[in-house]
N, C-alpha and C positions, 0 to 999 in steps of 0.2 A: 424598876421596883413598883409593884402595885400596892403593897401594903407595908406598914411599919412592922418590922420583925419583932418589936417589943410588945406593942398593944394591938396590932392588926388593924389599926385605923387606915383608911384609904390614904395613899400617898398623894400629896398635893404639890409636887415639884419644889419642895422646900427642904433645905438641909437639916431642919429640925422638925420633928413630928409635932403637929399642931395639938395633938391630944395629950401625949405623955412627955413631950419635951426631949425625946431621945435624939442624940446627935447622929444623923444619918449620912454625914458628909463622907466618912471613910467608905461606907458601902456604896455610895453614889460614885466615888472615885474608882472603886474596883469595877463597878458595872461599866463605867465609861472606858476604862482600860480594856476590858473584855470586848467591848464593842469595837474599839480601834483595832484590836488584834484580829477580830473576825473580818473586818474590812481588809486588813493586810493579807489575811489568808485567802480571801476571795480574789484579790489582785494577783497573788501568786498562782492561784489556780489558772487564771486567765493567761499567765505567762508560761504555763506548763511546768511550774516548779513544784512538783507533787510532794517531794520530801519536806521541803521548807514549809509549804502550805500546811502539811499535816502537823509539823512541829508547832507552828504558830496556832493552829486550831486547837491543839491539845492544851497549850497555855491558856487560850481563851476559855476553853471548857473548864479548866481547873479553877478559874476565877469565877465563872458564871455559866452555868449550864444553859444552853439555848438550842433551839432547833437548827439554827444556822450553823453553829459549830459542829453539831452532830452530823449535819448534811455534808459539810466540808470533810469531816473525818471519814465518812462513808465513801464519798467520791474518791478521795485520795487513796483509800484502801483498795478500792476497785481498780483504779488506774495503776497503782504500783504492782498489783498482782498481774494485771494485763501486760504491763511492760516486762515483768519477769517471765511470763509465759512466752512472749515474743522472743526474748533472749534465748530461752531454752529451746524453742523451736528452731531458731537459727543454728544453734550448736548441734542439734540432732540431725540436721540435713547433711 
């Protein structure tokens, strides 16, 4: 989080906004969970678990949209299509 969603003050790594006093702890927890899910999705990519990586990245993006989650989703989409094409090519031989 870069700014308080209530007053737009710069975020200073505190669970309460220094300017307006808004409790940001729930948002910080959501952001932290999304980051953990992104890491898990990347680990699954490394293991070649495309479907599970996609499922986890979708959960991460639902919590907090980030370029990493989008990249994981794009890569898994491409890999799943490529694997389906390979299956179809084998069947058509």
